[in-house]
C-alpha positions as CSV (number, residue, x, y, z in Angstrom):
1,X,0.1,-0.2,-0.1
2,X,1.7,3.8,-0.9
3,X,0.3,6.4,1.2
4,X,0.5,9.9,0.0
5,X,0.5,12.9,2.1
6,X,0.3,15.9,1.6
7,X,0.9,18.9,3.0
8,X,-0.8,22.3,3.7
9,X,0.4,25.5,5.5
10,X,0.2,29.3,5.0
11,X,2.9,32.0,4.8
12,X,2.8,35.4,5.7
13,X,5.4,38.1,5.3
14,X,4.7,41.5,7.3
15,X,6.6,44.4,5.5
16,X,6.2,46.5,8.3
17,X,5.0,49.5,5.8
18,X,1.5,48.2,5.9
19,X,2.0,46.0,2.9
20,X,1.9,42.2,2.9
21,X,2.5,39.3,0.9
22,X,1.1,35.8,0.9
23,X,2.1,31.9,0.1
24,X,5.8,33.0,-1.3
25,X,8.6,31.3,0.3
26,X,10.8,34.1,-1.1
27,X,9.9,37.4,-1.9
28,X,11.1,41.3,-2.7
29,X,9.7,44.5,-1.6
30,X,10.7,48.3,-2.4
31,X,9.9,50.9,0.1
32,X,8.6,54.2,-0.9
33,X,10.1,56.2,2.4
34,X,13.3,55.9,4.3
35,X,13.4,54.8,8.1
36,X,13.4,51.3,9.9
37,X,10.6,48.5,9.3
38,X,10.2,45.5,11.4
39,X,9.8,42.6,8.4
40,X,7.8,39.3,9.4
41,X,7.7,36.3,8.4
42,X,5.2,34.0,9.5
43,X,4.1,30.3,8.9
44,X,1.6,27.5,9.8
45,X,-0.3,24.8,9.6
46,X,-3.2,23.2,11.3
47,X,-0.7,22.8,14.5
48,X,2.0,24.8,14.9
49,X,3.3,28.7,13.5
50,X,6.8,30.0,13.4
51,X,7.7,33.2,13.1
52,X,10.9,35.3,12.5
53,X,11.3,39.0,12.4
54,X,13.9,41.1,11.3
55,X,14.4,45.2,11.8
56,X,16.0,46.3,8.6
57,X,16.9,50.4,7.9
58,X,16.3,52.2,4.7
59,X,18.1,54.8,3.9
60,X,17.7,58.2,2.1
61,X,19.3,58.1,-1.8
């Protein structure tokens, strides 16, 4: 008997400036205003959730 398991999980990026992206393992983002932003990545499935955050600083050109 062969069993096939499907993994179901959600991905969420919060860029700290009011924008976000969903269900993308990797992504890019352009900030329109210099400043410090906390970027948060969250993944979750039916039983677990994991979150990682980092502060990025965008300087004026």
